N, C-alpha and C positions, 0 to 999 in steps of 0.2 A: 718515352711515352709518359712517364711519371712526372718529368719536369714540364712537358708540354701541358699536361693536365693542370699542374699547379699554376702555370702562367694564365692558362684560361680562367681558372677559378679567381684568381687575384684580380684580373681585369673586370670580370663580371661582378665580383663581390664589391669592389670599389664603386662600380655603376649603381648597385643596389643598396648603398649605404643610405642609412635613414636621414631624413632631414628633421624628424621630430620623434620623440619616444613618448608614449602615452602611459606606459606602465609606471605606476606609482605605489610605493609602500606608504601606507598611512601609519600615523603613530599608534602604538599599542593601546590597548583599552584601558589599562590601569598601570600604577606605578607603586612600588614598594622602595621606601628609602633604605639604603644600606645602613647597617649597624655598626660596622667596623670604624673606629675613629680614623684610621689611616685612609681608609676609602673616602670618608667624608671630607677629610682634609684635602685629597687629591682632587676630589669632585669640585670643591670650592675653588681651587686653583684653575682648574679646567674651565670653570665658569667665568673666570676673570679675562681669559684669553679671547673669547668670543669669535675668533676668526682662525679657521684652519684651512689645510690643503688636502685634499683626497686624491691620492695618485693611482690611476688604473694604468697598468703597463704590462704587456704580455704578448702572446702569440698574435692576439687580435689587432695589436698595434702594427706588426709586420704586415698583416693583411689590409689594415686601414678600414676595419669594420667594427660593428658593435661588439663589445666585449662578450666572449663566450657563447652567446645565446644562438648563434647560427647553427651549432650542432645539437641543439634541443630541438626535437621535431615537433614542438607545439607550432600551431599555425597562428601567428600574430603579425600584424602589419609592420611591426617594428623589428621583427627578427628577419634579416635579410638572408637569402641562400639562392645559389644558381639552380633554378629548377630544371635545367637541362641535365643535371648531374644526379645520379641516384644517390639517396641519402647516405648509405653505407660507404660509397666511393668518396663522397663529399668529406664524410667524417674522417676517413683515413688521410685524405689530402690536408685536412686541417691538422690533425696530429703531425704530419710529416712537416710542418712549418718550423719544428724544432731544429731542423737542419739548415734553416735559412736566417733565423733570428740571431743576429750577430752585431749588437750595438757598440760598435767600435769607438763611438764618441760619447759613451756614457759618462755623464758629468753630475752626479747628485749634488754636489757642493753648489754647482751653478742653480739647480732647482731650489735648493735651500736659501740661496741668497736672493732669488726672485721672490720667493714666498716672503722672506723676511722684509724685504723692500716694499712688499704690499701690506705689511702690518700682520701677517699671520704668526701665530704663536704656537700651533701644533700640527702634527702631520699625521695622516693615516695612509699607509702603503700596502698595496695588494700583494701579500706574500704568496697567495694562491687564490685565483677566482674559480668559478664553478667548473671551467673546462679541466681543472685538475693539474694545470701546468704550474709548476713550483718556481717561484722567483727567488728561491733560496736553495742552499746545497743540502737538501734533505737526504737522509739515509734510508727513508722509507719508500722511495720510488726513483726510478731512473728517468722519469718525466720532469726534468727541471732544466732551468737554463744553464746550470752548472754541468750538464751532461750533453748539451746540444753543440751548436755551432760556436758557441761562447766558451766552450769548455777549457780551452787553452789559455784564456785570459785571466790574468791574477785577479781581476774584479769579478769573477764569475759567480761569487756568492752576493748576488745583487742586493738582496734585503739587508744584509750586513753593512754594505757599503752605503746604502741610503740611510739606515739608522744613524751610523757613524757621522755622516755628513750633516744631518739635521740636528743632531745633539751639538756638533761643533758650533752651530748657529743658535743654541739655547732653546730649541723647540721641545715641547711635549712630544713624545713619540708613540704613535699607535701602529699596531700590526692588524691589517685587515686579513681574515682568514675565512674562506668559504667552507661551510659545513659539508655541503654536497660536494662530491668529487665525481664528475662525469668520466674521469679516465680510469678511475679504480675499478677492478673487477668486483670489489666488495661493495660497490655502489651501483654501478652500471654493469651487470653480469652479461657478458656477450652470449650466454645461453639463450637470452630472450631479447625482443626488440626493446627500444628505448623511446616509448610514445610520448613521455612527459619528463618534466625536470626532476620528478621523484625517483627513488630507487626502484629498480624494474623487476623485483622479485618479492614474494611474500616473505616477510621477516618471521612470521609464526612458523611457517613451513621450512625456513632455512635459517634457524637461530645462529648456527655455527658461523655462517657467512656474515650475518649482521654483527655478531660479536667481534669478528676480525675487522669489520669496518670501524667499529667503536674503538678498538685497540690502535688502529691505523691513525684515527683522528687524534686520539689522545697523545700518541707518540709524536706526531708532527707539531702539535701545539707545545708539547714539552721541549722539542728541539729548539723552538723559537724563544722560549721563556727561561730555559734553564741556566742561562748565564752567556752563552757563546755569542749572543746578539747584544749584549749589554742590557741596560735598564730599558724596560718597555712599560710605558705609562697606561696604555690602553689595548685591550684586546678586543677588537670590533669584528664580531662574528656575524657574517651574512648568510643568506640562505634560510630565512625564517620558516620554511616549511619543514625543515628537519626539527623537530620539536617533540617534546613528551606526548604520548599517547598516539602519535603517528610514526616517528622515526627517533626513537630515544637514543641519544648518545651519552647519557649520564652527565649532565652538566654540574651536578654537585661534586663529582669526583675530579672533573676538569678544573672547576674553579678551585677547590681546595689545592690541586697541584699547582695552578698558577699563581696563587697567593702564597704558596710555600717558597716559590722561587722569586716571586716579585710582590713582596708586601705592599698593600695599598693599590694594587693594580685596578683600574676600572675595567669591569667586564661589561661589554655591550652585547648581549645576545638579542639581536635586532628582532623587533616585533613580537618577541615572546615574553609577554608579561611576568613579572616575578622578581625574585631576588637577584637574578643574574642579568638584569637589564638595567645598569646603573644610570644610563640616560637614555631617553628615547629618540628615535631618529625618523621623523617623518622625511620622505623622499621626494625631491622635485617640487615642494610646495612648503608653504608656511601655515601653521595652525590658524584658525579663524580668529581666535581670541587669545589672550595673554595666558600664560600658564606658570604656576609657581613651583613647578617641579623641574629637574633638569632635562633639557632636550636640545636637540641640534638638527637643523634643517640641512640635509645634504643635496646640493644643487649642482649640476655640472656648469662650468663657464660656457661650454658649447651646448650643442643639443645632444652629444654622446660623452660618456664618461672617458672612454680611451681616445687615442688619436685617429681621425678620420679626415683625410686630406681635403674633403669638401665642406667640413664643419662650418658653422656659422656661430660666431661668439657674440655673448652678450657684451654690451658696452660697459666701460667702467661705471658710467652713471646708473645703469641698471643694477649692478652689483652693489653700489653704495646704497641705493635705495633699499635693496633687499636686506642689507646689513643693518640699516636703521630700523626697518621693521621687525626683524628678528630679535635685535637686541631690546627693543621697547616691549616685546612680548615675552621676553625672559630666556631666550635660547642663544645658541651659537650658529654660526653659519660655517659649514664644511664645504668648500668650493671645489669642484672636481676638475682637475686638469689632466691631460694625457700626453706624455712625452712621445716624441717621434720614434720610429723603430731604430734610428741611429743613436738614440739615447740623449737627444737634445730636446729642450722645450721648443715648440714652435714659436718664432719671433713675434707672432701676433699676440701670443699668450703672455710672453714676458713683457711686451709693451703694455698690455692692459693691466696686468698686475702692478707695473709700475706706476701707472696712472691712479689706480685705486690707492695705492701708498701714499702718494702725493697728497691727496684729500685727507687720508687719516693722519698724516703727520701733523696737520693743523687741527682737524676736528676730532681726533681718535679720543680725546678725553671724554667725549660723550659716548663712546662705544665701549672702550676697554675698562675692565674692573668696574663696571656699572651693575646695578640691580634694577628690578622693576619698580614703577610707581603706580598707585591705584588708577590715576587716570594716565593711560599711556598713549593716546592718540587723539588727534582732532584733524580731521580731513587728511592733508599731506604732511602734517607735523607729528613727529614721534617724540616720546618722552622717556627718559631714563633718569636716573639718580645715582650719585655717588654711593659707594659701600658705606661710608660714614653717615650718609643722610644729610650732609651739609650743602649739597648742591643739587639741584635738578637741572637737567639739560633738555633742550628742546632742539630737534632736528628738523628743520624746515625743508622740505623737498618740492621741486616743481619739474614741469615737464622738460624732457630733453628738447633742445632747439629753441627754447624761449629764454629771453633775457632774465636776470636775476631781478625779483620785484624790489621796488624802492620801499615798500612797506610790507611787513610781515605780520599776520594776526593769527592768534590762536585762542581758544576757550580751555579753561581747565588750567591747573598749575599756575594761578596767577600770583605774581610776586606781592609780597607785603609792601606797604609804602616804605620808601627808603631802600628798597632791594637794589642791588647793581646787577645789570645783565651785561655780559661781555660776549662779543662775537669771537669765537674761537678761530675762525679763519684769519682775522686781522689781529686778534689780541687787543682789541679796543672796545671800551664800553659803548653801549648804543642807547639813544634815547628811547624812552618807552612811556606808555601811558595806559591806564585802564579806560575801557570804553564800554558802551553798554554790550557790545558783542564779546568782550573779553580783554585781550592784550593786543596792543598795537606797538610795533617796533619800527623805528625809522632808520634806514641805512643811510647815512650822509654820503656825500662825494668821495670823502676821505677814506671811506672803506671800500677799497679797490679789490674786487673779487677776480679770480682769474677767469679768463674766457672759457666759456663752455661749462662752467661750474653749474650743477643742478641740485645742489643741497648746502646748507651751511648750518652749523651748530652753534647753540648760544648756551652759556652758563648762567643760571640764576643764582646768585651768591646770597648769603645770609643778609637779611635787611641790616642797614647801617642804623644805629641807634645814638642817641645823645645830643 
């Protein structure tokens, strides 16, 4: 009976998988610069990287549905659930997926190589999402991949394997960790119903229980950061509704512990403004205007963060355009991908990452190691500058399906007389002139651009004198 229910749920949940998700975390309302020199240095190096990979992988991948949220009984269009099954029965069947999730083709080095080919320089991996399923061998709970169907595999401590593989490819490594834990009896106590994403009991009336949850959270983060998982550059905390005055978990104590083990670690307490949000993380969108504080847009390659068989992925051109805009506005792009339940990246994902990387191999100088310019945009052209200020870059974008323009124009960031402008895609200088409308560049026939390209970057060098 149990296996029949599981199969029924699986088929229905795939059918109800969302085509688009509208829930978006905006950036937090204020920012406080870190004071520690080691943190500031790490932050500067992180800003150089510009492009990273966010990996969602867990029980939801086995089911092929939106990550975790189907066991939250909030009513949202983007939360799929088989309405023919009672909520408690559904939740039990979801927990039972631990006995089916067995990724025998798990190959994190292949993930790392795909990301490196794409030009990515850092990774954020989900060690635990809101459902409370641990992708590491925690001592605090039996609800982990190391205790389920994958328990006899030598790679069962999945997070450790991922971090090791990505370090091998010289990534900056980040640990995603959900502050809420819907499997923990210290957060969702089965004495009561679970009507929302928040803890389902009164903290003031049950201080002992909340104290146990705080200790549980502290202990798990300590497990990840105390050395057994190697050097961690970023602690990326999700679930911003767990915050002071509502559900306080004592972030000063957690941060002190984290930096005791990992000096200089970036702590990203998402959407909670203050000293423990070292960079801001607007989700599924890009700020309207340029920002001079550290930030990162986290945007999935598909519609969903995790693996969904029916997902529709963004084109490489779309991602390149997003990356150009994000860099010009002073941020990083953290692109979400979801490995399949067998532990491999979908072939379409790997192909798109390779195509993005092909563009960045030629044009990446205008993205990586850059900083903002006062004039950062004119229509479909985005501007960045080198860290030493000696070059300004213009990234001209155009609509997919249309041929590359013969002439490219922009206003602002107009070169001084005698300046040299080089097309990064071809490595050749281009003819340019000032016009009443700004700057006009001509791409001669010798500048052969790859078929299907929808953006090209130009470097404006120091003016030639003498």
